[in-house]
N, C-alpha and C positions, 0 to 999 in steps of 0.2 A: 629501590626495589618496588615492584608492584604489590600492592596491598591485596590479599585474596581473602574474600569472605566466603565461608561455605554455608549455604542457606538455599534458600530457594525465593465484498461489498458488492459482490454481485447480489441484486435485489430480485428475489423471485415472487412474482404475483401474477400467474397466468402468462400473458404475453406482454406484461408491462415492460417498461424500458430503463435501461441504465444510461445516464449520460458519462461518456469517457472523460473522467476528470484530468487525465494526464494530458489531454489535448490543449487544455487550459494553459499550461505552461509551454507546450511546444507543438507537437505534432499530434493528429488525431489517434487515439488508441484503438487498435484493431480488436476484432472479436476473438474472444477465447484467451486473451493474455491475462490470465491470473486473476479473473473477476473484474477486468477492466472494460467489458464489452457494453455497448450500448444496449444490446438485446441478445437473446438467445433463443433460436428456433427450437422446435421439438420434432421428433420423429422417432423411429424405433423398430427394432426386431429383438429376438432373443440375445443376438450378438452385438447389434448396433443400435444405439438410440438411448435417451433418458429413462425410457420405462424399465428396461431389465438389462441394459446392455453392459457388455464386458468392455467393449472398444468404442470410443467415441471420436472420430475424426471430425475436424473442422477446417473451414477455409474462408478467408474474406479477402476481397479485391477492393481497394479504395483509391478514389481520385480526389485530390485535395488542392487548396490554393491557400497560400498565406501571403499577407502584404508586409510581414516583417519576420523573415526567416530567423534572424539573429537575436530577436528580441532585443533592439537597441533603437537609438534615434536615427540611424541611417536608413532603416526600412527598406531593406532588400526584399523584393517579391519573387515569388517562384510557384510553379505548379509541381506537385510531387505525387507519387503513387506508393502505396503500402501494400505488400502481399503477405498475408499471414497464414501459413499452414500450420497445423498442429494437430495433436492427438492425445487424448488421455485414456487410461486403462484402469480398471478397478476390479480386483478379485477378493471376495464374491462381487458379483455384478453389482452397479449402483446406478441410480437414476440422477445423482448430483455429483459434482465435483467435490472431492474432500480435501481437507487441510489447505483451504485457500487462504493465503496470506501474502502480503506484499513486503519485500525487503527494501531498505533504503541505504545508500552509501553514506548518508549524512547522519543517520539515526544510531545512537550508541547502542550497541547490542545487535543491530541490523533490522529489527523489526519496526515497521512503520506504526503499527498498532499491535498490542499484545494479541494473542490468539486464544480463542476458546477451545477446550478439549473437545476433539471429535469422538463421538460415541459409536463404536461399532456395534452392529445388531448381534453379530455372532461372537465366536471366540477370537476371531482375527480379521483384520482388514488391511488390504495393500492397495496402494495407488500409485501411478507413474503418470506424468504429464510432460509435455514438451511443446514448445511453440517457437517459431522464428517470426520477427517483425522485419521485413526487408524494405527499407526506405530508399527509394530512387527518384532524384531530382531532375527536372527538365533542363534547366539552365545551370544551376550550381552543382554540377556532378561531382565536384570534389567532396560535397557534403554527404554523398551516399554512404549508408552505413547500414549493417544488418545486426540486430540484437537477438539474443538467444535466452531462452528460460527453461530450465528443467527442474521439475519438483518430484520428490519421492516421499511417500508416507507409509509407515508399517505400525499396527497396533496389535498387541496380543493381550488379551484378558484371561488371566488365571482365576481359577475358582477361588473363592474366599475373598474377592473384592479387590485383589491387586491386578494392575495393568501398566504396561509400558508403551509408550509412543516414542517412535524414531522418525524424525523428518530431516530432509536435506533439500535445500534449494541453491542452484547454481544460476547466476545470472552474468551474461555478457551485455552490458548496456552502456549508456552514456548519461552524463548530466543534462538537464534541458539547457538549451542554449540561453545565453544571459545570465547564468547562474553566478553569483558572486561578481568578480571582476574580470572572469576569463574571457577572451575573445576567440577561443578555440574550441573545437568539440572534445570534451574530456571523456575518453572512454574508460571504462572499468571492468574488472571481473570481481565478483563477490561470490562467496559461499557461505551458507549458514547450515550448520548441524546442530540439531537439538535432540534432547533426550527428556522425557517427562514420565515420571513414576507417580502413579495415583493409588491410593489405598483408602477403601470405604472403612472407616473406623466403626460407624454404626450406620442405620438407614437414613440419618439426617447428616452426619458429619463425614466429610472427605478430606483428606490430606494430600496435597501435591507438592512435589520437589521437581525442579527443572534444572538443566544446564544448557546453555547455548554457546556455541563457538562461532564467531563471525569474523570472516577474513576478507579484507579489502585491498585490491591491487589496481592502481592507475596506470595507464599508458602515457606516452608521449612526454616523458620526462616529468611527471607529476608524482615521482617517488615519495614527495614529502607528505603526502596524503595516505600512503599504505599504512595499514593498521592491523591489529589483531584484537577483537573484543572478547571477553569472557563473561557471561551473565550466569548468576546464580539466584535461584528464587526458592521461596518456601511460602505456601498458602494453605489457609485452612477455610474450607467451604461448608456453609450450613444451610441445608434445604429447609427452609421455614414453612414452606407449602409446596405442593406440586408445581406451582407456577412461579415461585419466588426463592431465590438463592441469595444469600449474603456471603461475602469474603473478606479475609483480612490478609494482606500480603506483605512480605519484606522481600526486597530484591536488591542485588548488587550487581553494578556493571563496571568492569575494569577495562578501560581504553588504554591500549599500548601501541604507540606510533613505532614504526621501523627506523625512522631517522629523526623526526622532530619530536624527540623524547620530552622537550619542555611542555608539549601538549598533553602528555600522559595524565590521566585522571581516573578517579574512582567515584562513582555515584551510588548513594544508598537511597532507597526509595521506601517509604512507607505508606501503604495504600490501604483503602477500604472500598468496597464496592457492593453493587446489587445488580442482579440479572433476574429480569421480570418479563414473563410472556403471558399477556393476558388471553390472547387467542393466537391463532396461527398467523394472523396478519398484523397484530400490534405488539411491540415489544420494547424494552429499554434495557440498556447495559450501560452502567456508569462505574467508573473507578476514578478515585480522587485521592490526593494525599500530598505528602512533602517529599521533595527531592533535594538531596545535598550533594553537589558536584564538586570535590576537592581536587585540585591539581597538586601534582608532585612538586613542581617548581615553586620555590618560595618567592613571594611577592606578586604572584598571578592570582587575580581575584577569583574566588570561588563563586559557585552558583548556588543559591538557595532559593527554590521556586516551588510554586504550586504546580503539581503534576495532575493532569486531567486526561480521561478518554471517555468519550461519550458516543453512543450509537443509539438511535430510537427510531421506531416507525410506527406510524398510525395510519389506519386504513378508514377513512371517512365513509367510503362505501365499497363495494366489490370492484369498482372501477376507477377510484380516486383514492390516493394514498400521498403521504408526506414523510420524507425520511430526513433526519438530522444526524450529522456526525460532526464530532469536534474534538480537539486535542490541544494540549499545552505541554511543552516539553523543552528540554534544553538539548539543541542538536550541535554536531560537529560543525566548525565553521569552514567556509571556502575562502576566507579573507585573510592574507598575512596581516599580523599584528593583532588580531582579535582572538579572544579566548574561546568563545562559543556564541551560539545564536539562539535566543529564546523565541521560539515559533509558537504562534497561536493561530489556529485554523478552525473555520467553521464551514460547513458545506450543508446547504438546504436543497433537496430535490422534491419538486412536485411532479407527480405522475398521474396521467389522465389516460384511461382506455376510452377512446372515442367511438370506434365501432370494433366488431370482433377482429378485423384486420389492420386497423390504424390505431396507433398510440402515440402519445406525446409526453415530453417532459421538459420541465424548465429547471435549470441547475445554477445555483448561485454559490460562488466559493469566495471567501474572504480569508486572507493570511496576513499576519503582521510578523515581520522578521526583525527582532531587535538585537543588534550585535554589541558584545561586551567587549570594550577595548578600543582603541584608536587604530585604524587601518594605516598601513604604511603610508608616509606622505600626506596624511590628513590631520585635521585638528579637532575633530568631533566624532562620536560614535555614530554609526550609521543605522538608520530605521527605515524599513521598507513597508508600505502597504500594498498588497496586490489584491485586486478584485477581478473576478471573472464571471461572466453571465453566458451560459451556453444552452439555448433551446434546441430542441431536436424532434424529429418526426421519423416514426418507423412504420414500414408497410410489411405485412406478412404475407407471402404468396401461399405458403402451404405450412406444414409442420417443420419443415427442414430448411426452408429458403426464406429470406427476408432482405429488405434494403432499408437503409436509412439515410436521412439528410440532417446534417448538424451543422450549426453556426456557432462560432464562439468569439467573444470579445474580451480581451485581457488588457488591464492598465495596471502599470506599476508606478507608484508615486513614492519616491524616495526623498529624504532630506538632503541628498546629493543629487543636484538637477541631472547631472550627466547620466545617472542610472534610471531616469524615467523612461518608459516606453508605453506604446499601445500597439496592440496585434490584434487583427481580424483574421479568422480562418473559416473556410467552407469545406465540408467534407460529404462526399456521396460514397456510399458503401454497398456492396452486394456481399452477403454472407450466408453461409450454410453451416449446419452442424447437425450431427446424427446421434 
């Protein structure tokens, strides 16, 4: 029986850039897809645009080339296009996207990184977003795929300090090519539904309780990876000063597989953290603590790990800034015979505004994936180091139209030589947003 406990990146700096981290693993990330854009233009009217708009449409057209489509040693090259239409709506009108968060089919509970509470200005806030990423290949047409993302958010604030948040994110996506030992494109559907209740005990103390339900369904006969996750959390937040908040959190994540029940587990997390914003351009968010992942099957090794989430930004000047994000957690594995994978990831992005129209960024990403257990047919545990370097340039034609050029180099170094690879990609994109 499942053990149930009840408890509880887009960068904005004028016309600065974001490197599409997702392209490091596979293809270039299109504009507007859940905060993965390289940049975002500005424009507006009372109905359309970041200033006061209710409705914000966007579109990007991308031409790209990769010398290693499948992220393996065979190195099949191809040209491909990405078309990304989308729109987001906010009531009352908003100049920024709300409830931006990314889900991951490999992350227990669904969230790649935990999400800060969105603060509505008035009594309520509603938000709805959709985008499609349409990939079309020149030669390898069998690899054509279309991904979809839909996100919804609603918050209502009662008098007396009580508020409720409801979020839902549905994704039709695919694993990056070269993931685990798979040689095919693994497509999936995921859905995350979450409820967060917050109550201001005093002017300094706030209590938050949350529940998230995350469902994963794979196509192409990969039913062994289908699962349902339930997350329960309770946290206490202390506002030490107007710029500094401390927190203590307890969280339980129950992972329940539909078929491979021997992989069912329960993870308890005990975390402490700080959120600090010195200015509008410099900030720090850190959560760290202990995570214990216990498997229901006897004899399967449990995971006792340090859990870390870090995001920080420092503006050296109005035109120059540095952002660092990092995490350490136990993820679900994609390799038969292993229990879990401990993932350590650090991303460093250096951003520079060169002229009012031209901006540049250099992004460096390092990930270590250490698998627990011996994969089927092997004699040792697998350990992968993946490093990506991705510089980019952006040119803004006006408030709503821009173009960017991105190059990325990715190398995976595994203790199993057959999983080593190197990939070079170049992307040119024209994008607009209102």
